[in-house]
N, C-alpha and C positions, 0 to 999 in steps of 0.2 A: 503495501498499500503506499502510498504515494504521501506523504503532509501537505495537509493541503494550507494555500496561508492566511496572514493571519489579515487580516483589512485591520488601515490605520480605523484607528479610533476615530469621531470628529468632538474635537475640545473645541468647546464652547467658553469666553469667555465673559465670565456673565459679575462687571462691573461694578455693584451692587454687595456678589457674596463675596464678593475678595477682598471689598471692606467696612463689612458690620462689624467685622469687633473691637476696627477702631470709634468706631461714633456710636454705635449706641450701644450704651453703657447708665448704668444706676445714677441715679440723680435721686438727689435730696430737694424736695421742692416748696414751698413758701407757704404755708396757712393764709388767704388769703382771709378768709372768714375772721381767724383769732387777731389776724392785726387790721382790717378795719371796725373790729372793739373795740381797738385798742386805739383806733384814733390815728392809725396810719393811711397815708393814701397818698398815691403812686404820683399822680400827679397835681397839682395844691386845685386848690380853689380861692380863687379873689386873693391872694395875697399882692394887688398894684389896687394902692387905695386913691381915689378921687386925686389925690397932692402933685402925685404924677403923672398926674392929665389933665392939666390949671386950662389947658388949650382950648379943651368942652367945654367946661364951662359956662365961660359968659354964651355959645350954645345954643344951646340946652336952658339958657332963661331967655333970650332973645327967644326962642319955638321955634328955632328956623333948623331943628332937629329934630323929631317928629319917633 
């Protein structure tokens, strides 16, 4: 009997599977509900008062801006 020739195996290059061990790792996430109860907000709202914007005051008092 003659030996059968082995066919070359098709190699599929999967970029995602190749690098998944570098990227997919566990992380510790911050509990947003607990932070909200403590008063933390990511984007501070209302930190600018009218003292920083004096140029708008005459427009509001004159009734030009609705």
